[in-house]
C-alpha positions as CSV (number, residue, x, y, z in Angstrom):
1,M,10.4,3.8,21.3
2,S,10.7,7.5,21.0
3,E,8.1,9.4,20.7
4,T,7.2,11.0,17.0
5,R,8.0,14.8,17.0
6,P,5.7,17.3,16.0
7,G,6.6,17.7,12.0
8,L,7.7,21.3,12.5
9,K,10.9,20.0,14.4
10,T,12.1,17.1,11.6
11,T,14.8,17.7,8.8
12,E,12.4,16.3,6.3
13,F,9.9,19.3,6.9
14,W,12.1,21.9,6.2
15,L,13.8,19.9,3.2
16,A,10.3,19.8,1.6
17,L,9.7,23.2,2.2
18,A,12.7,24.1,0.7
19,V,12.0,21.9,-2.3
20,T,8.2,23.3,-2.1
21,L,9.2,26.4,-2.6
22,L,12.0,26.0,-5.0
23,G,9.6,24.2,-7.2
24,A,7.4,27.1,-6.5
25,V,9.9,29.9,-7.5
26,A,11.2,28.0,-10.4
27,G,7.8,27.3,-12.0
28,I,7.0,30.6,-11.6
29,Y,10.2,32.6,-12.9
30,A,11.6,30.2,-15.0
31,E,11.6,31.5,-18.8
32,A,11.3,27.6,-20.6
33,Q,8.0,26.0,-20.3
34,W,9.8,22.4,-19.4
35,A,11.7,24.5,-16.7
36,Q,8.0,26.0,-15.4
37,V,6.1,22.7,-15.2
38,A,9.7,20.4,-13.6
39,G,9.6,23.2,-10.5
40,I,5.9,22.7,-10.2
41,V,5.8,19.0,-10.6
42,A,9.4,19.0,-8.5
43,A,7.3,21.1,-5.1
44,A,4.0,18.7,-5.9
45,L,6.4,15.6,-5.2
46,A,8.2,17.0,-2.8
47,S,4.8,18.0,-1.0
48,A,3.3,14.8,-1.3
49,G,6.2,12.9,-0.4
50,Y,6.5,14.3,2.6
51,G,2.8,13.8,3.8
52,F,3.0,10.0,2.7
53,Q,6.2,10.0,5.3
54,R,5.0,11.3,8.0
55,A,1.3,9.2,7.9
56,S,3.5,6.1,7.6
57,V,5.6,7.4,10.6
58,K,2.3,7.9,12.5
59,R,0.7,4.7,11.5
60,T,3.8,2.8,12.5
61,E,4.0,4.3,15.5
62,S,0.6,3.9,16.5
63,G,1.0,0.2,15.1
64,V,3.3,-1.2,17.7
65,A,2.4,0.7,20.4
66,A,-0.4,-1.0,20.2
67,A,0.8,-4.2,19.7
68,L,2.9,-4.0,22.3
69,E,0.0,-3.3,24.5
70,E,-2.2,-5.9,23.4
71,R,1.0,-8.3,24.2
72,L,2.0,-6.4,27.5
73,A,-1.3,-7.2,28.7
74,A,-1.9,-11.1,27.6
75,R,1.2,-11.5,30.1
76,G,-0.8,-9.9,32.8
77,I,1.6,-6.8,33.1
78,V,-0.9,-4.5,32.6
79,K,-4.2,-4.0,32.0
80,G,-6.3,-4.2,28.8
81,D,-8.5,-1.4,29.1
82,R,-8.4,1.6,30.3
């Protein structure tokens, strides 16, 4: 299993950052009120989506590693307590 890369090194981070910045700029400089609201909502959703995605990846990775270690310990391959 490969290790999780730091957030700054992921494509998801850079895409979320781009959408957040573009949404914020659209929210600030758009003339129509609906476009301002849409820009701010897009920025908020991109930020929240990235945060949830990273949390999910880290939660899954830690759960898989713990389950694997537990199975190996049960078979006597590695020690359960370190």
